[in-house]
A tleap script that builds the chain and sets N, CA, C and O, in Angstrom:
source leaprc.protein.ff14SB
mol = sequence {
  NMET SER GLY PHE SER SER GLY VAL ALA ARG
  ALA HIE VAL ARG LYS ASP ASP THR VAL LEU
  VAL ARG ARG GLY ARG ASP ARG GLY LYS THR
  GLY LYS VAL LEU THR VAL LEU LEU LYS THR
  GLY GLN VAL PHE VAL GLU LYS LEU ASN LEU
  VAL LYS ARG HIE THR LYS PRO ASN PRO GLN
  ASN LYS GLN GLY GLY ILE ILE GLU LYS GLU
  GLY PRO ILE ALA LEU SER ASN VAL MET LEU
  VAL CYS PRO LYS CYS ASN LYS ALA ALA ARG
  SER GLY LYS LYS VAL LEU ALA SER GLY GLY
  ARG VAL ARG VAL CYS LYS ASN CYS GLY GLU
  THR ILE ASP ARG CGLY
}
set mol.1.N position { 0.639 26.311 -7.622 }
set mol.1.CA position { 1.081 25.031 -8.121 }
set mol.1.C position { 0.236 23.935 -7.474 }
set mol.1.O position { 0.115 23.882 -6.250 }
set mol.2.N position { -0.334 23.082 -8.278 }
set mol.2.CA position { -1.192 22.021 -7.740 }
set mol.2.C position { -0.514 20.671 -7.850 }
set mol.2.O position { 0.455 20.512 -8.592 }
set mol.3.N position { -1.027 19.699 -7.107 }
set mol.3.CA position { -0.484 18.346 -7.175 }
set mol.3.C position { 0.604 18.131 -6.147 }
set mol.3.O position { 0.884 19.003 -5.324 }
set mol.4.N position { 1.204 16.979 -6.203 }
set mol.4.CA position { 2.264 16.619 -5.274 }
set mol.4.C position { 3.593 17.086 -5.818 }
set mol.4.O position { 3.875 16.920 -7.005 }
set mol.5.N position { 4.406 17.666 -4.966 }
set mol.5.CA position { 5.698 18.158 -5.421 }
set mol.5.C position { 6.667 17.013 -5.688 }
set mol.5.O position { 7.530 17.112 -6.560 }
set mol.6.N position { 6.519 15.912 -4.924 }
set mol.6.CA position { 7.464 14.808 -5.090 }
set mol.6.C position { 7.040 13.834 -6.190 }
set mol.6.O position { 7.831 12.978 -6.588 }
set mol.7.N position { 5.822 13.948 -6.680 }
set mol.7.CA position { 5.344 13.032 -7.707 }
set mol.7.C position { 4.905 11.688 -7.162 }
set mol.7.O position { 4.676 10.757 -7.934 }
set mol.8.N position { 4.781 11.565 -5.831 }
set mol.8.CA position { 4.386 10.315 -5.207 }
set mol.8.C position { 2.995 10.482 -4.617 }
set mol.8.O position { 2.749 11.390 -3.824 }
set mol.9.N position { 2.089 9.595 -5.016 }
set mol.9.CA position { 0.704 9.671 -4.531 }
set mol.9.C position { 0.583 9.050 -3.147 }
set mol.9.O position { 1.424 8.248 -2.739 }
set mol.10.N position { -0.471 9.427 -2.427 }
set mol.10.CA position { -0.779 8.790 -1.157 }
set mol.10.C position { -1.787 7.693 -1.422 }
set mol.10.O position { -2.684 7.859 -2.249 }
set mol.11.N position { -1.649 6.575 -0.731 }
set mol.11.CA position { -2.521 5.436 -0.984 }
set mol.11.C position { -3.562 5.306 0.114 }
set mol.11.O position { -3.268 5.529 1.288 }
set mol.12.N position { -4.782 4.944 -0.271 }
set mol.12.CA position { -5.842 4.690 0.699 }
set mol.12.C position { -5.847 3.231 1.133 }
set mol.12.O position { -6.607 2.843 2.021 }
set mol.13.N position { -4.997 2.424 0.502 }
set mol.13.CA position { -4.873 1.014 0.884 }
set mol.13.C position { -3.425 0.715 1.231 }
set mol.13.O position { -2.510 1.411 0.791 }
set mol.14.N position { -3.233 -0.330 2.027 }
set mol.14.CA position { -1.899 -0.761 2.428 }
set mol.14.C position { -1.748 -2.247 2.176 }
set mol.14.O position { -2.716 -2.937 1.861 }
set mol.15.N position { -0.524 -2.733 2.318 }
set mol.15.CA position { -0.256 -4.156 2.163 }
set mol.15.C position { -1.102 -4.942 3.159 }
set mol.15.O position { -1.289 -4.510 4.297 }
set mol.16.N position { -1.606 -6.084 2.734 }
set mol.16.CA position { -2.442 -7.005 3.517 }
set mol.16.C position { -3.875 -6.518 3.717 }
set mol.16.O position { -4.644 -7.196 4.398 }
set mol.17.N position { -4.270 -5.367 3.154 }
set mol.17.CA position { -5.671 -4.949 3.185 }
set mol.17.C position { -6.460 -5.794 2.189 }
set mol.17.O position { -5.898 -6.302 1.218 }
set mol.18.N position { -7.750 -5.944 2.427 }
set mol.18.CA position { -8.635 -6.581 1.465 }
set mol.18.C position { -9.278 -5.483 0.636 }
set mol.18.O position { -9.785 -4.503 1.181 }
set mol.19.N position { -9.259 -5.646 -0.690 }
set mol.19.CA position { -9.819 -4.622 -1.573 }
set mol.19.C position { -10.803 -5.238 -2.561 }
set mol.19.O position { -10.752 -6.431 -2.859 }
set mol.20.N position { -11.694 -4.395 -3.056 }
set mol.20.CA position { -12.661 -4.760 -4.087 }
set mol.20.C position { -12.242 -4.049 -5.362 }
set mol.20.O position { -11.994 -2.843 -5.344 }
set mol.21.N position { -12.160 -4.783 -6.476 }
set mol.21.CA position { -11.795 -4.190 -7.763 }
set mol.21.C position { -13.056 -3.593 -8.370 }
set mol.21.O position { -14.071 -4.277 -8.498 }
set mol.22.N position { -12.995 -2.310 -8.746 }
set mol.22.CA position { -14.177 -1.601 -9.238 }
set mol.22.C position { -14.204 -1.442 -10.754 }
set mol.22.O position { -15.265 -1.175 -11.319 }
set mol.23.N position { -13.074 -1.599 -11.422 }
set mol.23.CA position { -13.004 -1.449 -12.877 }
set mol.23.C position { -12.155 -2.565 -13.459 }
set mol.23.O position { -11.339 -3.167 -12.761 }
set mol.24.N position { -12.353 -2.838 -14.744 }
set mol.24.CA position { -11.521 -3.804 -15.445 }
set mol.24.C position { -12.169 -5.170 -15.531 }
set mol.24.O position { -13.325 -5.352 -15.151 }
set mol.25.N position { -11.410 -6.123 -16.035 }
set mol.25.CA position { -11.980 -7.447 -16.273 }
set mol.25.C position { -12.236 -8.229 -14.992 }
set mol.25.O position { -13.014 -9.182 -15.002 }
set mol.26.N position { -11.596 -7.846 -13.886 }
set mol.26.CA position { -11.814 -8.510 -12.597 }
set mol.26.C position { -12.771 -7.725 -11.710 }
set mol.26.O position { -12.740 -7.857 -10.487 }
set mol.27.N position { -13.621 -6.907 -12.326 }
set mol.27.CA position { -14.577 -6.077 -11.599 }
set mol.27.C position { -15.456 -6.921 -10.673 }
set mol.27.O position { -15.993 -7.950 -11.084 }
set mol.28.N position { -15.599 -6.475 -9.414 }
set mol.28.CA position { -16.457 -7.161 -8.451 }
set mol.28.C position { -15.743 -8.202 -7.613 }
set mol.28.O position { -16.321 -8.725 -6.660 }
set mol.29.N position { -14.499 -8.515 -7.945 }
set mol.29.CA position { -13.755 -9.521 -7.180 }
set mol.29.C position { -12.982 -8.853 -6.053 }
set mol.29.O position { -12.607 -7.684 -6.142 }
set mol.30.N position { -12.751 -9.621 -4.987 }
set mol.30.CA position { -11.972 -9.110 -3.868 }
set mol.30.C position { -10.701 -9.918 -3.702 }
set mol.30.O position { -10.637 -11.080 -4.103 }
set mol.31.N position { -9.698 -9.304 -3.112 }
set mol.31.CA position { -8.440 -9.987 -2.871 }
set mol.31.C position { -7.575 -9.210 -1.908 }
set mol.31.O position { -7.894 -8.079 -1.542 }
set mol.32.N position { -6.469 -9.828 -1.497 }
set mol.32.CA position { -5.546 -9.231 -0.549 }
set mol.32.C position { -4.445 -8.485 -1.292 }
set mol.32.O position { -3.916 -8.981 -2.286 }
set mol.33.N position { -4.104 -7.302 -0.814 }
set mol.33.CA position { -3.063 -6.485 -1.438 }
set mol.33.C position { -1.694 -7.096 -1.146 }
set mol.33.O position { -1.347 -7.348 0.008 }
set mol.34.N position { -0.925 -7.329 -2.208 }
set mol.34.CA position { 0.433 -7.864 -2.069 }
set mol.34.C position { 1.459 -6.744 -2.002 }
set mol.34.O position { 2.353 -6.765 -1.156 }
set mol.35.N position { 1.330 -5.763 -2.898 }
set mol.35.CA position { 2.288 -4.666 -2.998 }
set mol.35.C position { 1.565 -3.392 -3.400 }
set mol.35.O position { 0.616 -3.431 -4.183 }
set mol.36.N position { 2.014 -2.262 -2.865 }
set mol.36.CA position { 1.514 -0.953 -3.277 }
set mol.36.C position { 2.686 -0.167 -3.834 }
set mol.36.O position { 3.688 0.032 -3.146 }
set mol.37.N position { 2.565 0.282 -5.086 }
set mol.37.CA position { 3.608 1.091 -5.721 }
set mol.37.C position { 3.146 2.546 -5.726 }
set mol.37.O position { 2.351 2.936 -6.581 }
set mol.38.N position { 3.632 3.350 -4.787 }
set mol.38.CA position { 3.176 4.724 -4.657 }
set mol.38.C position { 3.638 5.604 -5.817 }
set mol.38.O position { 2.921 6.511 -6.241 }
set mol.39.N position { 4.824 5.334 -6.319 }
set mol.39.CA position { 5.372 6.183 -7.381 }
set mol.39.C position { 4.529 6.117 -8.658 }
set mol.39.O position { 4.336 7.124 -9.340 }
set mol.40.N position { 4.032 4.921 -8.970 }
set mol.40.CA position { 3.229 4.752 -10.187 }
set mol.40.C position { 1.732 4.723 -9.895 }
set mol.40.O position { 0.926 4.718 -10.825 }
set mol.41.N position { 1.346 4.705 -8.616 }
set mol.41.CA position { -0.074 4.690 -8.261 }
set mol.41.C position { -0.739 3.371 -8.615 }
set mol.41.O position { -1.872 3.341 -9.095 }
set mol.42.N position { -0.019 2.277 -8.371 }
set mol.42.CA position { -0.549 0.962 -8.717 }
set mol.42.C position { -0.495 0.029 -7.523 }
set mol.42.O position { 0.233 0.266 -6.559 }
set mol.43.N position { -1.285 -1.044 -7.604 }
set mol.43.CA position { -1.368 -2.016 -6.532 }
set mol.43.C position { -1.424 -3.409 -7.162 }
set mol.43.O position { -2.023 -3.593 -8.222 }
set mol.44.N position { -0.799 -4.384 -6.506 }
set mol.44.CA position { -0.863 -5.780 -6.936 }
set mol.44.C position { -1.766 -6.518 -5.965 }
set mol.44.O position { -1.540 -6.477 -4.756 }
set mol.45.N position { -2.795 -7.199 -6.483 }
set mol.45.CA position { -3.773 -7.897 -5.652 }
set mol.45.C position { -3.648 -9.396 -5.907 }
set mol.45.O position { -3.539 -9.833 -7.052 }
set mol.46.N position { -3.665 -10.171 -4.836 }
set mol.46.CA position { -3.473 -11.622 -4.899 }
set mol.46.C position { -4.511 -12.289 -5.794 }
set mol.46.O position { -5.712 -12.129 -5.579 }
set mol.47.N position { -4.054 -13.037 -6.796 }
set mol.47.CA position { -4.862 -13.828 -7.720 }
set mol.47.C position { -5.838 -13.004 -8.552 }
set mol.47.O position { -6.862 -13.526 -8.993 }
set mol.48.N position { -5.541 -11.728 -8.772 }
set mol.48.CA position { -6.365 -10.885 -9.634 }
set mol.48.C position { -5.497 -10.219 -10.688 }
set mol.48.O position { -4.310 -9.979 -10.466 }
set mol.49.N position { -6.095 -9.920 -11.843 }
set mol.49.CA position { -5.410 -9.328 -12.985 }
set mol.49.C position { -4.197 -10.176 -13.378 }
set mol.49.O position { -3.091 -9.660 -13.544 }
set mol.50.N position { -4.422 -11.468 -13.520 }
set mol.50.CA position { -3.335 -12.393 -13.860 }
set mol.50.C position { -2.896 -12.189 -15.305 }
set mol.50.O position { -3.720 -12.093 -16.215 }
set mol.51.N position { -1.579 -12.127 -15.497 }
set mol.51.CA position { -0.997 -11.999 -16.830 }
set mol.51.C position { -0.041 -13.163 -17.051 }
set mol.51.O position { 0.513 -13.705 -16.095 }
set mol.52.N position { 0.155 -13.548 -18.311 }
set mol.52.CA position { 1.049 -14.660 -18.633 }
set mol.52.C position { 2.398 -14.106 -19.068 }
set mol.52.O position { 2.479 -13.172 -19.865 }
set mol.53.N position { 3.446 -14.699 -18.533 }
set mol.53.CA position { 4.800 -14.314 -18.881 }
set mol.53.C position { 5.534 -15.525 -19.437 }
set mol.53.O position { 5.559 -16.583 -18.806 }
set mol.54.N position { 6.123 -15.377 -20.602 }
set mol.54.CA position { 6.917 -16.449 -21.189 }
set mol.54.C position { 8.344 -16.285 -20.683 }
set mol.54.O position { 8.987 -15.268 -20.942 }
set mol.55.N position { 8.839 -17.287 -19.960 }
set mol.55.CA position { 10.153 -17.158 -19.340 }
set mol.55.C position { 11.105 -18.233 -19.830 }
set mol.55.O position { 10.709 -19.363 -20.116 }
set mol.56.N position { 12.363 -17.852 -19.917 }
set mol.56.CA position { 13.421 -18.803 -20.245 }
set mol.56.C position { 13.821 -19.532 -18.968 }
set mol.56.O position { 13.609 -19.018 -17.869 }
set mol.57.N position { 14.394 -20.715 -19.102 }
set mol.57.CA position { 14.909 -21.390 -17.905 }
set mol.57.C position { 15.992 -20.530 -17.238 }
set mol.57.O position { 16.840 -19.946 -17.912 }
set mol.58.N position { 15.945 -20.466 -15.901 }
set mol.58.CA position { 16.932 -19.714 -15.136 }
set mol.58.C position { 17.161 -20.417 -13.797 }
set mol.58.O position { 16.482 -21.404 -13.515 }
set mol.59.N position { 18.081 -19.953 -12.972 }
set mol.59.CA position { 18.348 -20.657 -11.704 }
set mol.59.C position { 17.128 -20.813 -10.795 }
set mol.59.O position { 17.008 -21.824 -10.103 }
set mol.60.N position { 16.218 -19.827 -10.783 }
set mol.60.CA position { 15.023 -19.957 -9.948 }
set mol.60.C position { 13.996 -20.897 -10.574 }
set mol.60.O position { 13.344 -21.670 -9.872 }
set mol.61.N position { 13.857 -20.826 -11.896 }
set mol.61.CA position { 12.868 -21.617 -12.613 }
set mol.61.C position { 13.612 -22.479 -13.629 }
set mol.61.O position { 13.887 -22.027 -14.740 }
set mol.62.N position { 13.939 -23.717 -13.258 }
set mol.62.CA position { 14.765 -24.585 -14.104 }
set mol.62.C position { 14.113 -24.912 -15.442 }
set mol.62.O position { 14.791 -25.024 -16.464 }
set mol.63.N position { 12.771 -25.066 -15.425 }
set mol.63.CA position { 12.097 -25.529 -16.626 }
set mol.63.C position { 11.732 -24.406 -17.589 }
set mol.63.O position { 11.766 -24.608 -18.802 }
set mol.64.N position { 11.384 -23.225 -17.075 }
set mol.64.CA position { 10.923 -22.152 -17.942 }
set mol.64.C position { 9.478 -22.399 -18.346 }
set mol.64.O position { 8.789 -23.207 -17.724 }
set mol.65.N position { 9.020 -21.718 -19.371 }
set mol.65.CA position { 7.653 -21.904 -19.844 }
set mol.65.C position { 6.792 -20.682 -19.591 }
set mol.65.O position { 7.301 -19.575 -19.416 }
set mol.66.N position { 5.474 -20.892 -19.571 }
set mol.66.CA position { 4.524 -19.805 -19.397 }
set mol.66.C position { 4.128 -19.743 -17.919 }
set mol.66.O position { 3.623 -20.714 -17.356 }
set mol.67.N position { 4.363 -18.601 -17.317 }
set mol.67.CA position { 4.062 -18.406 -15.896 }
set mol.67.C position { 2.962 -17.360 -15.759 }
set mol.67.O position { 3.002 -16.325 -16.425 }
set mol.68.N position { 1.973 -17.625 -14.893 }
set mol.68.CA position { 0.925 -16.642 -14.605 }
set mol.68.C position { 1.277 -15.913 -13.327 }
set mol.68.O position { 1.584 -16.534 -12.310 }
set mol.69.N position { 1.232 -14.576 -13.384 }
set mol.69.CA position { 1.481 -13.800 -12.177 }
set mol.69.C position { 0.581 -12.564 -12.183 }
set mol.69.O position { -0.013 -12.209 -13.201 }
set mol.70.N position { 0.498 -11.920 -11.013 }
set mol.70.CA position { -0.380 -10.775 -10.871 }
set mol.70.C position { 0.173 -9.569 -11.613 }
set mol.70.O position { 1.376 -9.310 -11.602 }
set mol.71.N position { -0.727 -8.838 -12.257 }
set mol.71.CA position { -0.362 -7.593 -12.913 }
set mol.71.C position { -0.836 -6.421 -12.083 }
set mol.71.O position { -1.648 -6.600 -11.175 }
set mol.72.N position { -0.345 -5.219 -12.372 }
set mol.72.CA position { -0.728 -4.051 -11.578 }
set mol.72.C position { -2.148 -3.574 -11.892 }
set mol.72.O position { -2.633 -3.715 -13.015 }
set mol.73.N position { -2.797 -3.011 -10.882 }
set mol.73.CA position { -4.112 -2.390 -11.016 }
set mol.73.C position { -3.966 -0.967 -10.496 }
set mol.73.O position { -3.288 -0.749 -9.491 }
set mol.74.N position { -4.580 -0.006 -11.151 }
set mol.74.CA position { -4.492 1.380 -10.706 }
set mol.74.C position { -5.147 1.536 -9.336 }
set mol.74.O position { -6.185 0.932 -9.068 }
set mol.75.N position { -4.543 2.342 -8.477 }
set mol.75.CA position { -5.074 2.571 -7.136 }
set mol.75.C position { -6.498 3.112 -7.175 }
set mol.75.O position { -7.302 2.818 -6.290 }
set mol.76.N position { -6.811 3.905 -8.202 }
set mol.76.CA position { -8.151 4.485 -8.302 }
set mol.76.C position { -9.210 3.442 -8.630 }
set mol.76.O position { -10.404 3.709 -8.499 }
set mol.77.N position { -8.781 2.253 -9.057 }
set mol.77.CA position { -9.733 1.216 -9.448 }
set mol.77.C position { -9.987 0.182 -8.369 }
set mol.77.O position { -10.676 -0.808 -8.618 }
set mol.78.N position { -9.445 0.388 -7.171 }
set mol.78.CA position { -9.712 -0.530 -6.074 }
set mol.78.C position { -10.308 0.240 -4.907 }
set mol.78.O position { -10.038 1.428 -4.729 }
set mol.79.N position { -11.122 -0.449 -4.115 }
set mol.79.CA position { -11.774 0.167 -2.966 }
set mol.79.C position { -11.555 -0.718 -1.757 }
set mol.79.O position { -11.688 -1.939 -1.840 }
set mol.80.N position { -11.222 -0.109 -0.641 }
set mol.80.CA position { -10.949 -0.815 0.601 }
set mol.80.C position { -12.207 -1.505 1.121 }
set mol.80.O position { -13.291 -0.922 1.103 }
set mol.81.N position { -12.060 -2.757 1.587 }
set mol.81.CA position { -13.162 -3.483 2.211 }
set mol.81.C position { -12.945 -3.424 3.719 }
set mol.81.O position { -11.902 -3.840 4.224 }
set mol.82.N position { -13.950 -2.897 4.437 }
set mol.82.CA position { -13.860 -2.762 5.891 }
set mol.82.C position { -13.889 -4.145 6.529 }
set mol.82.O position { -14.777 -4.939 6.218 }
set mol.83.N position { -12.937 -4.458 7.418 }
set mol.83.CA position { -12.934 -5.777 8.056 }
set mol.83.C position { -14.071 -5.967 9.056 }
set mol.83.O position { -14.430 -7.101 9.369 }
set mol.84.N position { -14.646 -4.862 9.565 }
set mol.84.CA position { -15.726 -4.965 10.551 }
set mol.84.C position { -17.088 -5.185 9.888 }
set mol.84.O position { -17.789 -6.145 10.207 }
set mol.85.N position { -17.462 -4.284 8.956 }
set mol.85.CA position { -18.789 -4.395 8.321 }
set mol.85.C position { -18.750 -5.207 7.033 }
set mol.85.O position { -19.800 -5.497 6.459 }
set mol.86.N position { -17.546 -5.583 6.564 }
set mol.86.CA position { -17.354 -6.431 5.386 }
set mol.86.C position { -17.975 -5.843 4.117 }
set mol.86.O position { -18.471 -6.577 3.262 }
set mol.87.N position { -17.943 -4.509 4.004 }
set mol.87.CA position { -18.443 -3.818 2.822 }
set mol.87.C position { -17.341 -2.934 2.262 }
set mol.87.O position { -16.460 -2.483 2.994 }
set mol.88.N position { -17.396 -2.687 0.950 }
set mol.88.CA position { -16.465 -1.753 0.345 }
set mol.88.C position { -16.820 -0.366 0.848 }
set mol.88.O position { -17.982 0.036 0.797 }
set mol.89.N position { -15.834 0.366 1.332 }
set mol.89.CA position { -16.101 1.666 1.936 }
set mol.89.C position { -14.954 2.622 1.691 }
set mol.89.O position { -13.809 2.217 1.493 }
set mol.90.N position { -15.294 3.911 1.710 }
set mol.90.CA position { -14.252 4.916 1.695 }
set mol.90.C position { -13.649 4.971 3.083 }
set mol.90.O position { -14.300 4.606 4.062 }
set mol.91.N position { -12.426 5.420 3.171 }
set mol.91.CA position { -11.791 5.511 4.479 }
set mol.91.C position { -11.460 6.965 4.777 }
set mol.91.O position { -11.158 7.749 3.877 }
set mol.92.N position { -11.522 7.307 6.061 }
set mol.92.CA position { -11.157 8.631 6.523 }
set mol.92.C position { -10.055 8.515 7.549 }
set mol.92.O position { -9.667 7.411 7.929 }
set mol.93.N position { -9.553 9.637 7.996 }
set mol.93.CA position { -8.507 9.641 9.013 }
set mol.93.C position { -9.085 10.196 10.303 }
set mol.93.O position { -9.941 11.081 10.290 }
set mol.94.N position { -8.595 9.656 11.429 }
set mol.94.CA position { -9.010 10.115 12.741 }
set mol.94.C position { -7.753 10.274 13.587 }
set mol.94.O position { -6.900 9.386 13.608 }
set mol.95.N position { -7.637 11.406 14.286 }
set mol.95.CA position { -6.483 11.656 15.136 }
set mol.95.C position { -6.819 11.165 16.542 }
set mol.95.O position { -7.833 11.552 17.123 }
set mol.96.N position { -5.964 10.319 17.071 }
set mol.96.CA position { -6.163 9.784 18.408 }
set mol.96.C position { -5.671 10.767 19.467 }
set mol.96.O position { -4.954 11.717 19.156 }
set mol.97.N position { -6.065 10.529 20.732 }
set mol.97.CA position { -5.632 11.381 21.835 }
set mol.97.C position { -4.114 11.326 22.003 }
set mol.97.O position { -3.498 12.298 22.442 }
set mol.98.N position { -3.514 10.188 21.653 }
set mol.98.CA position { -2.065 10.029 21.775 }
set mol.98.C position { -1.307 10.766 20.667 }
set mol.98.O position { -0.080 10.850 20.702 }
set mol.99.N position { -2.043 11.299 19.682 }
set mol.99.CA position { -1.403 12.028 18.593 }
set mol.99.C position { -1.248 11.215 17.326 }
set mol.99.O position { -0.904 11.765 16.280 }
set mol.100.N position { -1.498 9.895 17.396 }
set mol.100.CA position { -1.378 9.048 16.215 }
set mol.100.C position { -2.601 9.162 15.326 }
set mol.100.O position { -3.644 9.667 15.741 }
set mol.101.N position { -2.463 8.693 14.117 }
set mol.101.CA position { -3.580 8.706 13.170 }
set mol.101.C position { -3.976 7.286 12.820 }
set mol.101.O position { -3.121 6.407 12.712 }
set mol.102.N position { -5.272 7.056 12.641 }
set mol.102.CA position { -5.776 5.757 12.196 }
set mol.102.C position { -6.778 5.986 11.076 }
set mol.102.O position { -7.373 7.059 10.966 }
set mol.103.N position { -6.956 4.969 10.250 }
set mol.103.CA position { -7.979 5.024 9.210 }
set mol.103.C position { -9.298 4.539 9.799 }
set mol.103.O position { -9.318 3.593 10.586 }
set mol.104.N position { -10.395 5.182 9.423 }
set mol.104.CA position { -11.711 4.768 9.895 }
set mol.104.C position { -12.624 4.523 8.699 }
set mol.104.O position { -12.498 5.169 7.659 }
set mol.105.N position { -13.544 3.579 8.867 }
set mol.105.CA position { -14.526 3.257 7.828 }
set mol.105.C position { -15.592 4.336 7.807 }
set mol.105.O position { -16.109 4.710 8.860 }
set mol.106.N position { -15.932 4.846 6.629 }
set mol.106.CA position { -16.959 5.882 6.507 }
set mol.106.C position { -18.365 5.302 6.659 }
set mol.106.O position { -19.314 6.044 6.914 }
set mol.107.N position { -18.511 3.959 6.503 }
set mol.107.CA position { -19.832 3.341 6.665 }
set mol.107.C position { -20.174 3.117 8.133 }
set mol.107.O position { -21.206 3.583 8.616 }
set mol.108.N position { -19.299 2.399 8.840 }
set mol.108.CA position { -19.623 1.976 10.216 }
set mol.108.C position { -18.885 2.792 11.280 }
set mol.108.O position { -19.244 2.721 12.456 }
set mol.109.N position { -17.869 3.561 10.901 }
set mol.109.CA position { -17.143 4.374 11.846 }
set mol.109.C position { -16.064 3.653 12.628 }
set mol.109.O position { -15.393 4.272 13.453 }
set mol.110.N position { -15.875 2.354 12.391 }
set mol.110.CA position { -14.859 1.572 13.122 }
set mol.110.C position { -13.467 1.841 12.559 }
set mol.110.O position { -13.316 2.207 11.393 }
set mol.111.N position { -12.452 1.652 13.406 }
set mol.111.CA position { -11.080 1.835 12.935 }
set mol.111.C position { -10.670 0.635 12.088 }
set mol.111.O position { -11.040 -0.502 12.378 }
set mol.112.N position { -9.911 0.905 11.052 }
set mol.112.CA position { -9.481 -0.133 10.109 }
set mol.112.C position { -8.088 -0.634 10.468 }
set mol.112.O position { -7.784 -1.817 10.315 }
set mol.113.N position { -7.247 0.275 10.944 }
set mol.113.CA position { -5.858 -0.081 11.233 }
set mol.113.C position { -5.743 -1.039 12.403 }
set mol.113.O position { -6.535 -1.015 13.345 }
set mol.114.N position { -4.727 -1.883 12.308 }
set mol.114.CA position { -4.418 -2.809 13.395 }
set mol.114.C position { -3.487 -2.100 14.366 }
set mol.114.O position { -2.459 -1.553 13.967 }
set mol.115.N position { -3.856 -2.113 15.649 }
set mol.115.CA position { -2.975 -1.516 16.645 }
set mol.115.C position { -3.186 -0.110 16.866 }
set mol.115.O position { -2.497 0.497 17.686 }
savepdb mol mol.pdb
quit
């Protein structure tokens, strides 16, 4: 049996990471990750893949109208940007002496995770 038994993918990016969009109409743009949806394999990136929503007036939005908000992008279409070398890079895992795991940049070898 192949694939994940739980149906939940593992993500190479996390919230607050900077990513480069590799496919779609926002190709080549970078932005900060707002949300990662593991179940659907999607990510929301700040000010990218903007979609228009027509909304009725409600308690949060008294006026209603057309609102622009971020739409989902497939996880496979974004690439992590290394904070050290400032290039889009694949990430690997490294086991520390303490037993913890950190992500490392495949280009420069520096750790990506904070802490």
